[in-house]
C-alpha positions as CSV (number, residue, x, y, z in Angstrom):
1,M,-35.3,78.4,53.8
2,S,-36.0,76.6,50.6
3,N,-39.1,74.1,49.9
4,Q,-37.7,72.3,47.2
5,P,-37.4,68.1,47.2
6,V,-34.1,66.9,48.3
7,V,-33.3,64.5,45.1
8,Q,-31.6,61.5,45.9
9,P,-28.9,60.2,43.6
10,V,-30.2,56.9,41.3
11,T,-27.7,53.9,41.7
12,E,-27.3,51.3,39.1
13,P,-27.4,47.6,39.7
14,P,-24.1,46.3,39.2
15,V,-23.2,44.4,36.9
16,T,-22.3,40.4,37.5
17,V,-20.0,38.6,35.3
18,S,-22.0,35.6,35.6
19,A,-24.5,37.4,33.7
20,V,-22.4,37.3,30.6
21,K,-22.9,34.0,29.0
22,P,-19.6,32.9,26.9
23,R,-20.1,32.8,23.1
24,N,-20.3,30.3,21.3
25,L,-17.6,29.3,18.8
26,D,-17.7,29.5,15.0
27,I,-17.0,27.7,11.9
28,A,-13.5,29.5,12.1
29,E,-12.5,29.0,15.4
30,A,-13.5,24.9,15.1
31,Q,-11.7,24.8,11.3
32,R,-8.5,26.0,14.1
33,L,-9.2,23.9,16.3
34,A,-9.4,21.0,14.3
35,A,-6.2,22.0,12.4
36,E,-4.1,22.4,16.0
37,G,-5.1,18.7,16.2
38,G,-9.0,18.1,17.0
39,W,-12.3,19.0,18.8
40,P,-12.5,20.7,22.3
41,P,-12.3,18.4,25.1
42,G,-15.5,16.1,26.1
43,A,-18.4,14.5,24.5
44,S,-19.9,17.3,22.9
45,C,-18.5,20.1,21.0
46,P,-19.9,23.9,21.4
47,F,-20.2,25.2,17.5
48,H,-22.6,23.3,16.4
49,S,-25.5,25.1,14.4
50,G,-28.6,23.7,14.7
51,K,-29.5,23.1,11.2
52,R,-28.9,19.7,9.0
53,T,-27.6,19.8,5.7
54,L,-29.7,17.2,3.8
55,W,-26.8,15.7,1.5
56,A,-24.5,15.7,3.9
57,W,-26.9,13.8,6.8
58,T,-27.9,11.8,3.9
59,V,-24.5,10.6,3.2
60,A,-23.6,10.3,6.8
61,T,-26.3,8.4,8.0
62,F,-26.0,6.1,4.9
63,F,-29.6,6.9,3.5
64,G,-31.2,6.5,7.1
65,A,-29.1,3.5,8.0
66,G,-27.3,5.3,11.1
67,L,-30.2,6.1,12.8
68,G,-31.0,2.2,13.7
69,K,-31.0,1.3,17.3
70,P,-29.4,-0.2,19.1
71,G,-25.7,-0.4,17.0
72,P,-25.8,2.3,14.4
73,G,-22.3,1.1,13.3
74,T,-23.7,-2.3,13.0
75,W,-27.0,-1.3,10.9
76,G,-24.6,1.0,8.6
77,S,-22.1,-2.2,8.1
78,V,-24.8,-4.9,7.6
79,A,-26.7,-2.1,4.6
80,A,-23.4,-2.2,3.3
81,T,-22.9,-5.9,3.3
82,L,-26.5,-6.3,2.0
83,I,-25.9,-3.9,-1.1
84,F,-23.1,-6.2,-2.1
85,T,-24.6,-9.6,-1.7
86,A,-27.7,-8.3,-3.6
87,V,-24.9,-7.0,-6.8
88,A,-23.0,-10.7,-6.5
89,F,-26.7,-12.6,-6.3
90,T,-28.7,-11.2,-8.7
91,L,-26.6,-9.5,-11.7
92,H,-23.6,-12.4,-11.3
93,P,-21.2,-10.2,-12.5
94,A,-17.7,-11.4,-13.4
95,P,-15.2,-11.0,-10.5
96,Q,-13.7,-8.1,-12.2
97,T,-16.6,-6.4,-12.6
98,L,-17.7,-6.8,-9.1
99,L,-14.3,-5.7,-8.1
100,G,-14.4,-2.8,-10.5
101,L,-17.7,-1.5,-8.6
102,T,-16.8,-2.2,-4.8
103,L,-13.9,0.1,-5.7
104,G,-15.8,2.7,-7.2
105,G,-18.0,2.6,-3.7
106,I,-15.1,2.8,-1.7
107,V,-14.0,6.0,-3.5
108,L,-17.1,7.2,-3.3
109,S,-17.9,6.5,0.2
110,I,-14.7,8.0,1.7
111,A,-14.6,11.1,-0.9
112,L,-18.2,11.7,0.0
113,G,-18.2,10.5,3.5
114,V,-15.3,12.6,5.0
115,P,-17.3,16.5,4.1
116,A,-20.3,14.5,5.1
117,A,-19.0,13.5,8.7
118,T,-17.7,16.9,9.4
119,I,-20.5,19.1,8.6
120,A,-23.1,16.1,10.4
121,A,-20.8,16.6,13.2
122,R,-20.8,20.2,13.4
123,E,-24.4,20.5,13.5
124,S,-25.0,18.3,15.7
125,G,-22.7,19.6,18.0
126,R,-20.6,15.5,18.7
127,K,-17.4,14.7,17.7
128,D,-17.9,11.5,16.5
129,P,-21.7,10.8,16.4
130,G,-23.3,7.5,16.9
131,F,-25.7,8.3,13.6
132,V,-22.6,8.8,10.8
133,V,-22.0,5.3,9.4
134,I,-20.6,6.1,6.3
135,D,-17.0,5.4,7.7
136,E,-18.6,1.7,8.5
137,V,-19.8,1.4,4.9
138,A,-16.4,2.4,3.7
139,G,-14.7,-0.2,6.0
140,V,-17.2,-3.0,5.1
141,W,-16.5,-2.5,1.6
142,I,-12.8,-2.6,2.1
143,T,-13.1,-5.8,3.4
144,L,-15.0,-7.5,0.7
145,L,-12.4,-6.8,-1.6
146,G,-11.2,-10.2,-0.3
147,A,-14.8,-12.2,-1.2
148,V,-15.0,-10.1,-5.0
149,F,-13.5,-13.4,-6.1
150,H,-15.7,-15.7,-3.9
151,P,-18.6,-13.8,-3.5
152,D,-20.8,-16.7,-1.4
153,W,-22.3,-16.2,1.8
154,Q,-19.6,-18.0,3.8
155,H,-17.4,-15.4,2.3
156,I,-19.7,-12.4,2.6
157,V,-20.3,-13.4,6.7
158,V,-16.6,-14.0,7.7
159,A,-16.2,-10.3,6.2
160,L,-18.7,-8.7,8.0
161,L,-18.1,-10.2,11.1
162,L,-14.1,-9.4,10.4
163,F,-14.6,-5.8,9.4
164,R,-16.4,-5.4,12.9
165,V,-14.2,-7.1,15.2
166,F,-11.5,-4.3,14.0
167,D,-13.7,-1.9,13.7
168,I,-14.5,-2.4,17.7
169,F,-11.6,-3.3,19.2
170,K,-9.4,-0.9,16.8
171,P,-5.7,-2.3,16.9
172,F,-2.6,0.1,16.7
173,P,-3.6,2.3,14.1
174,V,-6.6,2.1,14.0
175,G,-7.3,4.2,17.4
176,Q,-4.8,6.4,16.7
177,L,-6.6,7.7,13.3
178,E,-9.4,9.0,15.4
179,K,-7.8,11.9,16.5
180,L,-7.7,13.1,12.6
181,P,-9.1,16.4,12.2
182,E,-12.8,16.5,12.2
183,G,-14.5,14.0,9.1
184,W,-10.6,12.5,8.3
185,G,-10.9,11.2,11.7
186,I,-14.2,9.9,12.0
187,V,-13.5,8.0,8.2
188,F,-10.3,7.1,8.2
189,D,-9.8,4.9,11.7
190,D,-12.7,2.7,9.8
191,V,-11.0,2.5,6.7
192,A,-8.0,1.1,8.4
193,A,-10.2,-1.2,10.0
194,G,-11.5,-2.4,7.2
195,L,-8.1,-2.9,5.7
196,Y,-6.9,-5.3,8.5
197,A,-10.6,-7.4,8.4
198,W,-9.3,-7.7,4.5
199,A,-5.5,-9.0,5.2
200,V,-7.2,-11.3,7.6
201,L,-9.7,-12.4,5.5
202,L,-7.5,-13.1,2.2
203,L,-5.3,-15.8,4.6
204,I,-8.2,-17.4,6.1
205,N,-9.7,-18.2,2.1
206,H,-7.6,-21.0,1.7
207,W,-9.9,-22.5,4.5
208,I,-13.4,-21.3,3.8
């Protein structure tokens, strides 16, 4: 009779599906989703990178104005309004010059704002981060086009208030423009709100 020990078979524990973590979406997948009509549903998005691109966050927050609380959108709008006011009250440019400077600011804020907002939103993992206020900057400067020939306190304050009203209540099609992909949706709803406010400001210029 053999005295060799009996070797018991070794069984490995089963691998459960719950132990496998779902992968984060990469940038290419994020772009595909955006091209199909926007971000994934929910308040946050799973393809954030955890880093901060300095130029994009600087532009998106308008040099930190968007970090103000409460109401970062109001902080951004006020900051843009103060810049317009400082130029108008200290430099006293001719109306045509002030018009050209304001148009230049609008073009820059949109041209830089769309990619900056896209990058900041991706890196923060949020669809429309509150700290992104370059859209409010573009919108309030569009509204202030109606004040370049009347750059006084009354017109400037009314322009700011009108823009905030349209930005908050978002009449058609302002709200629908938020569905545009990434930075386009972040910026262009405020561009539309600015156009609404500018048109109303032109109408009431006869009374103020």
